[in-house]
matplotlib code that plots the C-alpha trace (Angstrom):
import matplotlib.pyplot as plt

x = [0.0, 1.3, 0.2, 1.3, 1.6, 1.4, 0.5, -2.7, -1.3, 2.0, 3.9, 4.6, 1.3, 2.8, 3.5, 6.6, 4.6, 2.0, 4.7, 6.5, 3.3, 2.3, 5.8, 5.1, 3.2, 5.3, 8.2, 9.6, 9.4, 10.3, 11.1, 10.1, 10.8, 12.3, 15.6, 17.0, 15.2, 12.3, 12.2, 10.0, 9.9, 9.5, 9.0, 9.4, 11.0, 14.5, 13.9, 13.0, 14.5, 14.4, 14.8, 15.5, 16.4, 15.9, 12.4, 10.5, 10.3, 14.0, 13.3, 12.0, 14.3, 12.1, 11.9, 14.0, 14.5, 14.7, 15.9, 13.9, 15.1, 12.9, 14.8, 17.4, 20.1, 22.5, 24.9, 26.8, 23.5, 22.1, 25.1, 25.3, 21.7, 22.3, 25.1, 22.9, 20.3, 22.8, 24.6, 21.3, 21.1, 18.9, 20.0, 21.7, 19.0, 18.7, 19.2, 19.0, 19.7, 18.4, 21.1, 18.9, 18.8, 20.7, 23.0, 22.9, 26.3, 28.1, 27.7, 23.9, 23.8, 26.1, 23.9, 20.8, 22.3, 23.7, 20.3, 18.4, 21.1, 20.7, 16.9, 17.0, 13.4, 11.9, 13.5, 11.5, 12.4, 14.6, 16.2, 19.4, 19.6, 20.4, 17.0, 15.9, 19.4, 19.5, 16.1, 17.0, 20.1, 18.2, 15.7, 18.5, 20.2, 23.4, 22.9, 25.0, 23.2, 24.4, 25.0, 27.5, 29.8, 30.9, 32.0, 35.3, 35.9, 32.5, 33.1, 36.5, 35.0, 31.7, 33.3, 35.2, 32.0, 29.9, 32.6, 32.8, 29.1, 28.7, 31.7, 30.0, 27.2, 29.6, 31.8, 29.2, 26.0, 27.1, 30.7, 31.7, 34.7, 34.9, 34.6, 37.7, 36.9, 39.5, 37.7, 34.4, 35.9, 37.3, 33.8, 32.2, 34.8, 34.0, 30.3, 31.0, 32.9, 30.1, 27.1, 28.6, 27.5, 23.8, 23.3, 20.5, 18.1, 15.2, 12.5, 13.4, 13.7, 10.2, 8.8, 10.0, 8.8, 5.3, 5.2, 6.0, 3.1, 5.3, 3.8, 5.3, 4.9, 5.6, 6.6, 6.2, 7.7, 5.8, 2.2, -0.2, 0.1, 3.8, 3.5, 5.1, 2.0, -0.9, 0.4, 0.9, 3.3, 5.9, 6.2, 6.4, 9.1, 10.8, 9.5, 5.9, 4.5, 1.5, 1.0, 0.7, 4.4, 5.1, 4.8, 7.5, 9.8, 9.9, 9.6, 6.4, 3.2, 0.5, -2.2, -0.2, -1.0, -4.1, -4.3, -3.5, -3.3, -3.4, -2.2, -4.1, -3.3, -6.1, -4.9, -2.6, 1.1, 3.5, 7.3, 8.5, 6.8, 3.6, -0.2, -1.7, -5.3, -6.2, -3.0, -3.1, -0.6, 0.5, -0.2, -2.9, -0.3, 2.5, 0.3, -0.7, 3.0, 4.2, 1.7, 1.9, 3.6, 6.0, 8.0, 6.4, 5.9, 9.5, 10.9, 12.6, 15.3, 15.7, 14.4, 12.4, 9.1, 6.3, 3.5, 0.3, -3.3, -6.7, -7.8, -8.5, -11.3, -10.8, -7.1, -7.5, -10.4, -8.3, -5.2, -7.0, -8.6, -5.3, -3.7, -6.5, -7.2, -8.7, -8.1, -7.4, -5.0, -6.0, -3.0, -2.1, -5.8, -4.6, -3.0, -6.3, -7.5, -6.7, -9.2, -12.8, -13.6, -11.9, -12.3, -12.3, -11.8, -14.8, -14.6, -12.5, -13.9, -12.3, -13.4, -16.7, -17.6, -17.3, -15.8, -15.0, -12.8, -9.1, -8.0, -4.7, -2.1, -2.9, -6.5, -5.3, -3.2, -6.5, -8.5, -9.9, -10.9, -14.6, -14.5, -17.0, -16.4, -16.9, -16.9, -13.7, -13.5, -11.1, -9.6, -6.5, -7.4, -4.0, -4.2, -7.7, -7.8, -11.5, -13.3, -16.4, -14.5, -13.5, -15.4, -18.5, -17.2, -14.0, -16.0, -18.2, -15.0, -13.7, -17.1, -17.6, -14.2, -14.8, -18.1, -16.4, -13.5, -15.5, -12.9, -13.1, -11.0, -10.0, -7.1, -7.0, -3.6, -3.8, -0.2, 3.3, 4.0, 3.7, 0.7, -1.2, -3.7, -7.5, -8.9, -12.3, -14.5, -15.1]
y = [0.0, 3.4, 6.6, 10.1, 13.0, 16.4, 20.0, 21.8, 25.4, 27.3, 24.7, 24.8, 22.9, 20.5, 17.6, 16.6, 15.7, 13.8, 11.8, 11.1, 9.9, 7.7, 6.4, 4.2, 1.8, 2.4, 0.2, 2.7, 6.5, 8.3, 12.0, 12.4, 16.1, 19.3, 19.8, 21.3, 24.6, 23.9, 22.1, 19.9, 20.5, 17.4, 16.9, 13.4, 11.5, 12.3, 16.1, 18.8, 18.5, 20.5, 18.1, 19.4, 16.4, 13.3, 11.9, 12.5, 8.8, 8.5, 8.3, 4.8, 1.7, -0.3, 2.2, 2.6, 6.2, 6.9, 9.9, 9.5, 10.4, 13.6, 15.2, 17.9, 16.1, 18.2, 15.6, 17.6, 18.8, 15.2, 13.8, 16.8, 16.1, 12.4, 13.5, 16.0, 13.4, 10.6, 13.1, 13.5, 9.7, 8.7, 5.4, 5.7, 5.6, 2.9, 5.2, 4.6, 7.2, 6.8, 6.3, 8.6, 11.5, 14.6, 16.6, 20.2, 21.6, 24.4, 26.6, 26.1, 27.9, 30.7, 31.2, 31.3, 34.0, 36.0, 36.0, 37.2, 39.9, 40.9, 41.0, 43.2, 44.3, 41.9, 38.8, 35.6, 35.4, 32.3, 30.4, 30.4, 26.6, 26.3, 24.8, 26.8, 26.7, 22.9, 22.1, 24.5, 22.4, 19.1, 20.0, 21.6, 18.2, 19.5, 18.3, 15.6, 12.4, 10.2, 7.3, 9.5, 9.7, 6.1, 6.9, 8.7, 9.3, 10.9, 13.2, 14.4, 15.5, 16.9, 19.1, 21.0, 21.4, 22.6, 25.0, 26.6, 27.1, 28.4, 30.8, 32.7, 33.8, 34.3, 36.6, 38.5, 38.5, 38.3, 39.6, 37.0, 34.6, 31.7, 28.0, 25.8, 22.4, 20.7, 22.1, 20.8, 17.3, 17.3, 18.3, 15.4, 13.0, 14.1, 13.5, 10.1, 9.0, 10.2, 8.7, 5.5, 3.1, 4.3, 4.3, 2.0, 1.4, 2.8, 2.1, -1.6, -1.6, -0.1, -2.5, -5.5, -4.0, -3.4, -6.9, -8.1, -6.0, -3.4, -0.1, 2.9, 6.5, 9.3, 12.6, 15.8, 19.2, 22.5, 22.5, 22.7, 26.5, 26.3, 23.8, 25.2, 24.3, 24.6, 27.1, 30.9, 31.0, 32.5, 32.6, 28.9, 26.2, 24.4, 20.8, 19.5, 19.5, 17.3, 13.7, 12.7, 13.6, 11.1, 8.3, 10.0, 11.3, 7.8, 5.7, 3.8, 3.4, 6.1, 3.5, 2.3, 5.5, 4.5, 7.2, 10.9, 12.6, 16.4, 18.5, 21.7, 24.2, 25.6, 29.1, 30.1, 30.9, 31.3, 31.9, 33.8, 36.2, 35.8, 36.4, 35.5, 36.7, 36.0, 37.6, 39.6, 42.2, 44.2, 43.2, 40.6, 38.8, 39.1, 37.5, 34.6, 34.1, 34.2, 31.5, 29.5, 26.2, 24.9, 27.9, 30.3, 30.6, 31.0, 29.1, 25.8, 26.5, 30.3, 31.3, 34.0, 35.1, 33.5, 35.6, 34.9, 34.8, 33.3, 29.9, 30.2, 27.9, 28.9, 28.1, 25.0, 23.5, 24.0, 22.7, 19.5, 19.0, 19.2, 16.7, 14.2, 14.2, 11.2, 12.5, 15.9, 16.2, 19.5, 20.8, 23.4, 23.8, 24.2, 27.5, 29.3, 28.8, 32.4, 34.0, 35.2, 35.2, 33.5, 34.9, 32.4, 33.4, 31.8, 33.6, 36.0, 39.3, 40.0, 43.1, 43.3, 39.6, 36.9, 33.5, 30.4, 29.0, 29.6, 31.8, 32.2, 34.6, 37.8, 37.6, 36.4, 39.6, 41.6, 39.3, 40.6, 38.1, 37.6, 36.7, 34.9, 35.2, 32.2, 32.1, 30.9, 28.3, 30.3, 27.3, 25.0, 21.8, 20.1, 16.7, 15.9, 12.5, 12.2, 14.4, 14.5, 16.0, 19.1, 22.3, 22.7, 25.9, 24.0, 21.1, 23.7, 25.3, 22.0, 21.0, 24.4, 24.1, 20.5, 21.5, 24.5, 22.5, 19.4, 16.8, 14.7, 15.9, 12.5, 13.7, 16.8, 17.7, 19.6, 19.9, 19.3, 16.0, 12.7, 11.5, 14.8, 13.7, 13.1, 10.7, 11.2, 8.8, 9.8]
z = [0.0, -1.0, 0.8, 0.1, 2.6, 0.8, 1.5, 0.5, 0.5, 0.5, 2.5, 6.3, 7.0, 9.4, 7.0, 9.0, 12.1, 10.1, 8.2, 11.4, 13.0, 10.0, 9.8, 12.8, 10.5, 7.3, 6.1, 3.6, 3.5, 0.3, -0.3, -4.0, -4.9, -3.8, -2.0, 1.2, 0.5, 2.9, 6.2, 8.3, 12.0, 14.1, 17.8, 19.3, 22.2, 20.9, 20.9, 18.3, 14.8, 11.6, 8.7, 5.2, 3.0, 5.2, 5.1, 8.3, 9.2, 10.0, 13.7, 13.6, 13.7, 11.3, 8.4, 5.3, 4.3, 0.6, -1.4, -4.7, -8.2, -8.1, -5.3, -5.7, -3.7, -1.7, -0.6, 2.1, 3.6, 3.6, 5.5, 7.9, 8.7, 9.3, 11.7, 13.4, 14.3, 15.3, 17.5, 19.5, 20.0, 17.1, 15.6, 12.2, 9.6, 6.9, 4.0, 0.2, -2.5, -6.0, -8.7, -10.9, -8.4, -9.5, -7.3, -6.2, -7.0, -5.1, -8.2, -8.1, -4.8, -6.1, -9.1, -6.9, -4.7, -7.7, -9.4, -6.4, -6.0, -9.7, -9.4, -6.3, -5.4, -8.0, -6.4, -5.7, -2.0, -2.7, 0.2, -1.9, -1.7, -5.4, -6.3, -9.3, -11.0, -10.2, -11.8, -14.7, -15.4, -14.9, -17.7, -19.8, -19.5, -18.0, -14.5, -12.7, -12.0, -9.1, -11.5, -13.4, -10.4, -11.2, -14.8, -14.5, -18.2, -18.5, -15.5, -16.7, -20.0, -18.5, -15.9, -18.6, -20.7, -17.8, -16.5, -20.0, -20.2, -16.6, -17.0, -19.8, -17.4, -14.5, -16.5, -18.5, -16.5, -12.9, -13.0, -10.5, -10.2, -12.7, -12.1, -12.4, -13.9, -11.6, -8.5, -10.0, -10.5, -6.9, -5.6, -7.5, -6.1, -2.6, -3.2, -4.7, -1.5, 0.7, -1.2, -2.7, 0.2, -0.2, -3.9, -5.1, -8.0, -6.0, -8.6, -8.6, -4.8, -4.5, -7.1, -5.1, -1.8, -3.1, -4.5, -0.9, 0.5, 2.2, 3.3, 1.5, 2.5, -0.1, 1.5, -0.4, 0.2, 0.2, -1.0, -3.9, -4.3, -4.8, -7.7, -10.9, -13.1, -10.7, -8.1, -7.9, -10.8, -10.9, -7.1, -7.0, -6.4, -9.3, -8.9, -8.7, -5.2, -6.1, -5.0, -8.7, -9.1, -6.3, -8.8, -11.0, -8.3, -6.6, -9.7, -9.1, -11.2, -10.4, -9.7, -6.6, -4.7, -2.8, -0.1, -0.3, 3.0, 2.4, 5.3, 6.0, 8.7, 10.9, 9.8, 6.9, 6.7, 3.9, 3.4, 0.4, -2.0, -3.9, -3.7, -0.3, -0.2, 3.5, 4.8, 8.0, 9.3, 12.3, 15.9, 14.8, 12.6, 15.3, 17.9, 15.7, 14.6, 18.2, 19.3, 16.1, 15.4, 18.1, 19.1, 16.6, 12.9, 11.5, 8.5, 9.4, 6.8, 6.8, 10.3, 8.4, 10.1, 8.1, 6.6, 8.5, 7.5, 8.3, 7.0, 3.2, 2.1, -1.6, -1.7, 0.5, -1.5, -4.7, -3.1, -1.9, -5.3, -7.1, -4.8, -5.2, -1.5, 0.2, 3.8, 5.2, 8.2, 10.0, 12.0, 14.7, 15.8, 19.4, 18.4, 17.8, 21.4, 22.4, 20.0, 20.8, 17.2, 14.2, 10.7, 7.8, 4.1, 2.3, -1.1, -3.2, -4.5, -7.9, -9.9, -7.9, -8.3, -5.6, -6.5, -4.5, -7.3, -7.1, -10.1, -12.0, -10.6, -12.4, -11.0, -7.6, -7.3, -7.4, -5.0, -1.7, 1.0, 1.8, 5.5, 7.7, 11.4, 13.6, 17.4, 19.1, 22.0, 24.2, 25.9, 25.5, 23.6, 23.9, 25.5, 24.2, 22.4, 21.5, 18.9, 21.0, 23.9, 21.9, 22.8, 20.7, 18.9, 18.1, 16.5, 14.7, 13.3, 12.0, 10.5, 8.8, 7.1, 6.1, 4.5, 2.7, 1.2, 0.5, 1.7, 4.9, 7.8, 9.3, 11.5, 13.8, 15.3, 18.6, 19.5, 18.0, 19.6, 17.7, 19.8, 19.9, 17.3, 17.2, 14.6, 13.1, 11.1, 7.5]

ax = plt.figure().add_subplot(projection="3d")
ax.plot(x, y, z, "-o")
ax.set_aspect("equal")
plt.show()
């Protein structure tokens, strides 16, 4: 059985916790896209962790953690992350890396930073992790695939070719130091030494595992609205954030994905630039940010304060639809306990007309939120295990949102811990 855990919105929905929780029953957990540019925050018996490349199931002894072919693989970051968890007493994870994954090179990070600098005020708010330059190279067919590390003749020829091409831009567009092919070859040799013990034909491994009835969990990064095709283009990421891409990014048939758990936050938050209709500002936003998440709403990768907003039914309904949601996991509900009233965005007003369908970016920029105010429950709900024990206004809030988005909320997270979860029947 294959399940996918993906985000409904801009990312930061709490997918790490849900994957960590579901990992208890999984045999294999696969990261299928994205790179070290966004993080998952996880709180468990070992402590609090911010993971960037490792799948969120690495804390169990029985799981195999896989870096799929769709991932932007930053090898030094991956192994620094392994060290960061083993240093805290977590057993060394069983790790496999796809031989078809491609590697983030040091120059990808430089190009990322140079381009943001060149764009100035029109920048994309990149985390400067090299992601856009990496995927650009992958699709321009000038990336380095893990399998190529084991073909020395090819590498020696390719580093010269790549350096020549990159140096044109470095010299004439960015006016920065040039790349030396020997340094590039040395960098690749270091990567080879680090990754060699873990390299595997992941698609074949997963094929055999599924034949043996193993439970596979696909873990996505960011959320629907950051998808390059279906998101708030151009303020998106560079790889598909949809569950459908899990089949490609892991190397499995699409019909194997039987359950798609889409994670929705009980309010909205976003890191980076782009349209955000239900956004709030000032003291109201500061208060929600301060109370939000575990230790506040700050990016797990950048530490940047997240942009805050009320729950957006329009964006979430669309985000769930694009994911092919079978179950919604509703997170950080406990955070809202301080509010007397909770506004919810139920529609967008665009040029004087109200819509509940999510539009393309140029219309989204003009959208104003249509808010409905619901009564708060003004109490701490952490520690509650049964849905019926939640305060009435809290249940009404969940049920109102479920009705608006049209997908069943089967899990309600009321705290950052692994066991702080309430299950609901469909």
